[in-house]
Structure formats: structure tokens, C-alpha cells
N, C-alpha and C positions, 0 to 999 in steps of 0.2 A: 504494500500500500504506500502510495506516494505521500510525502509530507507537504501539505498545502500551506501557502502563506496565509497569515491570519486575515488579510484583506482581500484574498482571492475572490471570495463570494461577493463581497460588497462591490468590488471593481466590476465583476461580471454583471451584476444587477444594474450598476450605474449606466452601462452601455445600452440598457433596454428601457430606461425610464424616460420621461418627458417626450412622449409621442402620443399622438391621437390614434385611436383605433381606426381600422379601415372602414370607410363608408363610401357610398355612391350617391351621386346627385339623382334627384333633388334631395336637399338636406338643409335643415336649419340648425344653427349653433348659436350659443350665447356664452360669452366669456366674461367673467368678473375677476379683476386683479386687485388684490388688497395688499397694502404695505404692512408688514408685520414688525412689531417691536422685538427687542432682544428676548423677551420672555413669552412671546405669543406663538412661537412655533408649535409647542405642544398643544396649545389651545386650538390651533387650526386642525391638528390631527384628531383631537377629541371631537371637534365639530363634524368632521367627516365620518368618524366612527358612529356618531349619533344618527347621521343620515343613512348609514349602511343598515341600520336596524329595520328600515322600511323596504329594503331591497336585498340584493345579494352582491357580493364582491366578485367581479370578473377577474380582477387582479388584486390580490390581498393587499390590505392597507399596510404600507411601509412608512418609513420616516419621511419620504419625499414624494411618494407617488402612489396613486390608487385609481382604479377604474371600477365604478359601481353601476349596476343595472337597477334603475328605479322605474320599474314598469316599462313603458315604451320610450323612456328617456335614459341616456347614458351620461353619467357624471365622471369627468376626468379631473382629478385633483393633482396638482404639482406644487411642490414647495421648493422655492429657490432660496438664495442666501438671505434676502431681505424682503421678499414678497412671495405671495402664493397666488395661484390661478385656479379658478373653478370653471370648467367648461361643460355646459349642457349640450348634448347632441341628440337630435331627433330626426331620423330619416323619414322620407316619404313626402308626397306632394303637399303644398301649402298654398293658401290663397293670398294672405298678406305676408310679404317677406320680412316685415319689421314690426311684428305685433308681439310684445312680450307675453301676452296671454297664451301664446302657443305653447309655453313651457309650464303653465300652471297645472297643478298646484306645487310642482317641484321647485319652481323659482322662489315662491314665498317661503318654503321650508328651507331653502338654501340660504336666503338672505337673513332669515331670523337668527339672531345671536351670532352672526358671522364675525369672527375676530379680525382685528385690523381695521384699516381705513381704505375705502375704495379709491384706487388710483385710476383705473380704467375699466370701462364696461362697454362691451361691443356686441351688437347683434350681427350675425353673419348668415347670409342666404346664398346657398350654392344652387344655381339653376342648371337643370339637366341639359345635356347636349341635344340639339335639335329644337329646343324650345325657342319661341320667338324672342328676339331682343326686346328689352323694355323700351317703351315709346319715350320720346322727349318729354311728354307731359308727365309720365310716371317718374322719370328721373328728376324732373323739377319738383315733384311732390315729395320725393324721398330725400333728395340732396339739395344743398345750397348751390344754385346755378353758377355763382361767381367763383366757387372754390372747389368744383368737382374735379377729382383726379380720375382719369381714365387711361389705362395702359394695358398692353398685353404682357403676360408673364409666361414663364416656362416655355420660351421660344414660340409663343403664339398658341399654346395648348389651352390657354384660358385668358379671360379678360376680367379686369378688376375695376370696380367703380366705387368711389367713396368720396366724402367731403371731409372726413376726419374731424367732424364737429360733434359737440354734445347737443342732442335734440331735446325736445320738451319732455320726453319720457326718461331722460337721464342717461341714454345710451348713445354710443356711436353706431354707425351703420357701414357695413361692408357687403357689397354684392359681387359674387364670383360667378361668371358665365363659363360653363364648361364647354370647351371647344373640342378637345381631343385628349382628355385626361383618362388614364387607365390605372387599374390596380390601386396601389397606395398613393398615387399622385395627388388625388383630391385632399387626402388627409395631410400629406406632406406640404402641399401648397398652403392650406389654411394655417397649418402650424407655423410655417415660415413667416406668413403675413402677420400673424398675431405676435410671434416673437419679435419681429421687427418693430411693431408698434409698442409692445411692452418694454423692450429694451430702450427704445427711443424715449418713452415717457420717464423711465427711471433715470436715464442719463440726464434729462432736463431738470431733475430735482436739484442739481447742483447750481443751476443758473440763478434762481432767486436768492440763494445763499450768497453767491458771489456778488450779486448786485446789491444786496442789503449791507454787506460788510465792506464794499469798496470805499465808501466815504470814510470809514474808520481807518482803513489802510492808508488812504490819502492823508488823513490827519497825522498819523504816525510818521509818514514820510516827511511831512513838513516839520514836525517836531524834531525828528532825527537830524534834519538839515540844520536847524537852529542849534542843536546841541553840538554838532560837528564844527560849526563855525565858532561856537563858544570855546570849544577845546583848543582851537588855534590861537585864541587870545590869551596873552600872558597874565592878564589881570583877573581871569575867571576864578571862581571858587571851585576847587577840584572836588571837595566833599559833596557839595550840592549837585554838581554835574554827575558825579558817580551815582548818587541816589536817583537822579532822574533817568539816567541810562539804565540802571537796574530795573526801575519801574517799566520803562519802555520795552526792555527785553522780555520782561514777564508778560506784558500784554501781547507781544508778538508770539511768545510761546503758547499762550492761551488760544490765540486765533489759529495758529497752526494745528494745535490739538483738536480744536472744534471743527476744522474744515478738511483736514488731510484725508480722512476716509471718504467723505462725500466727493471731493475733487478726484480722488483716485478711482472711485466707483464710476464717476461720470466718464472718465477716459475709457475705462474697461467696457462699460455698456455701449458707449459710442462705437467702439471697435466691433463689438458683437453686432450692433445695428448695421454697420458697414458690411460685415460678413454675410448677414442675412439678405441684405439688399443685393449683393453680388450674386447670391445663390438663386435669386428669383428670375434672373435672365430676362430683364425688362425690355420691352419694345414699345416705342411711342405710338400714339394714336393722334393723327393730325387734328389740331385745334384744341388739344387738351394737354395739361401738364401731366407728367408721369409721376409715379410713386417716388422715383429717384429725385426728381426735381423738388417735390414737396418735402422730402426728408432732408436733403442736403441744404435746401434754402434756409432752414431754420436751425437744424441740428448742428451743422458745421460752425456757424457763428457762435452758438451757445457753448460748444465745446472749446472753441478758441478763447472765448471770454473766461471760462473757468481755468484754462491753461494759463492765460495771462494773469489771472488773479493769483494762482499758485506761484507763478514765477515772481510776481511782485513780492509776495510774502517771503519767498526764499531769498530774493535779492535784499530785501529790507533786513532780514535776519542776519545776513552776511555783513551788510554795512554796519548794523548795530554792533556786531562782534568786533569789526575793525575799529570803530570809534571807541568802544570800551577798551580795546587793547592799547590804542594810542593814549587814552587817558591814564590807564594803569601804568603804562611805560613812563609817562610824565610824572606821575605820583611816585613811582619807584626811583626815578632820577632825583626828585626832590628829597626823598627820604635818604638816598645815598649821600647827597650833599650835606644834609643835616647830620648824618652819622660821621661824615668826614670832619665837619666842623666840631662835632662833639669830641671826636678822638683827638683833634688838634688841641682843643681846650684842655682835655684830660692830660695830654702830654705836657702842655705848658704848666699845668697845676702840679704834675708830678715833678717837673724840674724845679719849681719853686719850693715844693716840699723837701726835695733833696738838698737844696741850698739852705733851707731853714734847719734841716736835720744836721747838716754839717756845721752850721753856726752853733746849734745847741750842743753838738759834740765838743766843739772848741770850748764853750762855756763849761761843759761838764768836766773837761780836763782841769780847768782852773779850779772849779769847785772841789773836785775830788782831791786835787793836789793840796788845796788849802786845808781841808780837813785832815789829810794825812800828816801835813807838816805840824798842824796843831797837836795831833796825837804824839808826834815825835818830840814835840816840845816838852810834854810831860815826862817822856823817857829821859831827855837830856837833863831836866831838872833833878831827876833822881840819881844821876851819876855824879859822885863827888869830884870836885876839882875840874870838871869839864866846862870850858867856856860856853855858856849857853847861847849867846847871840851868834858867835862864830859858827857853832854847830848848826844852828837853825839856818843861817845863810848858806852854809855849804850843802845842806840837805835839799834846799829849794830846787836847783837844777836837776839833781838826781831824781827827786820825786816827780817833777814834771816830765822828765824823759821816760821814766818807768810807766807812768800813767798813760802817756801818749802811746808808747809801744804796746801796752796791754790792750788799749782800745783799738789800735790798728789791727792787731792779731784777731781780736774778736770780730771786727767788721769783715776782715778777709775770710775768716771761717764761715760767717753767715753768707757771704757772697758765693763761696765755693759750694 
């Protein structure tokens, strides 16, 4: 028996999740995308488990994927890093392509107590091959005429119509005309179209954040410029400047921490949107903007705005670090000068203390000699017949020489 890697099963299952079951036109779908918080992933799974009690699981409920059969409606649940999608699928002919009542009562049960906040909700109608194309009047009733996107996809095997707007019922609308789709192609096409829209919307979450914080970044840039100019002035107060630079650096660190993930996610989801757009193999229809035109016209500037915002933060952080380094260098130089002056002063004081000590030592020789001669005087008085004054006079140079020699040897011994 072979020894499998602990993640072998999980990796194998990962390759089979996030796909729609095969279906054939005509078909109606509805997808609701909710943004999940850090602690709502388990709540989303429990919500799906509650729905499974009224049907059966075609694909067992896992951490990230499940397919449930709820009567004549199929529910596909997918959990992503920060959002989850719920797709209702119902095959068969339909009269109104964009009537939410087509999915009742399953839709009401799905929306009840759904965790997270709805980011995108779309009704999708797939029209069977050979069915007549919708009339201009019908298109005007379903979509906004000045913003309708019409293009061929899958090398002309299908045509897509949408205005990508929220309508009065709270849903977007997507019409897919089957021209020559076969097998899994309808499911793959709808999934790519929805992933394009979902990734595009999640990528755009970074734009309002960048726009809202741009004035704050501009204010920090102006303040840093003023501080840098103050650092170059010799009369500035270094302690005050250092405090302000520390506060500015802390504000920058907070902004970077609050926005780094969102800006990185914007770049990642924008790249995924571009990949899905390329996989659709879009062809133009004369007189209408294509899906690529619609996506790139707004997504590309939004992503570049977020990239510019991140670059400004990074540049500002680097400039703040340089200014702080310059100020700290100036403070270190000032401290070095103070230490040099202090050492010079200490050296001068040491020299003065040495001179004073030498003076005191000279006075000590005189004092010690004086007391020794006085003691010798008592000795000389006790000796009969000794001339007292002459003996005292003769002893003075000898005592001075002896005391001086003794102190010199003592100082030399201490020095060694």
C-alpha cells in the first residue's frame, strides 16, 4: 500500500470544485454573491446544511463546495476566500426571462438568514439554439438602451446581452443566446461570465478605499515635506521634529496595515478578471460595445488608481524613513560633539586636579617634615650635652629629603 501525502485528497477534490453542473438550454439561473467576514465562513456552510434538509445533496457538502437538489431546482454553493456564491439553476422553457418568481419558493428560503452582505445578484437566461432572437422592443424593456453590451463569445458559439445595471427588483440581468454550444459548454460559459463579473466587483472594492484615504495620504505628504525642510534648518528643535516624525511614521504604518490586503486583493482579482475575459474569446457585434470594452473601460483605471495609491504609501514610507535617518544622524553628531566637549572638560579638570594634588603633596612634605622635626626636638632635649639648636638645624634637610623620597616611592608604587 502506497503512503499518500496528507493533502493528496484535498488537492484532488480542489480540482473538481467550483463548477456548475451540466445543463442544456433553455435554462434559467440566478446567482447571489455575498461578502463574508472572517468569522462567517462556517455560518455560510451551516446555512447550506439547513437548506439541504429540504432536498438531497448531489455533491456532499464540503468546506467550499456543495450541489443540492431542491425539487426541480439545483443549488450550487461555492465558498471563496472572502465571498460565497449561491447559484439556483432550473432547466426547461420559461416565459419571462427575468422574473425572480420563477425560483420561488426556493429563492425566499435561500435569502432568509443568509450570512454576509450581498455584493452581486444576477438573473441569467440561456435561450435555446434555434429560438428567435429577442426583438429590439424586448431588449429595450429588459436592458438600458444606452448601456447595453452585446458581443459574441466562445468564437461565435453564443451571444451575450446585458447592461450590467441593478434593476428595480435588485438584480442584474444577463441573456445568453445559444448558437452552437454543446456538452459542458453552456455551463462553462455561464460560469466564466459570472466569475468575470464576481471577480471584477470584488476587485473594485479597493477603489472606494483608495479614494477615501487619498486626501489623508496627500496631507501626510505635505507634512513630511515640511518636516524634511525643517530638518535642513540648523535652528530647528530636533526633539520636536523627532516626535512629529515618529507620529507621522505611525500613521503611515496604520494606513499600510489597513489597506495592504485590500490593495493586494484588488490586483489579484483584476488579474483573474483578465484571465476570464481572455478565456471567453470575445467577438464584436457592430454598433454595440463588447464585454471586453465594458470591463476594461472601468476596471483598468480602478486598478491603476489602487496601484498608484499603494505606490504613494510605499514611497511616503521610504521618504519618512530617510528623513528620520537624517534627523537621527544629526542628533547622533550633536551628541558626539557634546561627548567630545565633555571629555575635553573632564581632561582639563583632571589636569587641574593633578596640579592641585601635586601642590598638596608639596605642602604635605613641609607639614610632615615639621612634625617630624618637632618630635626630634624632644629627643634632642633628652640627650645631655647635645647642642639643641644645632641638632635641630642639621636635622631639617635630612628630614625633608627623607620625607620627599618616601612620598616619591609611594607615588611611583601607586603609578606602577
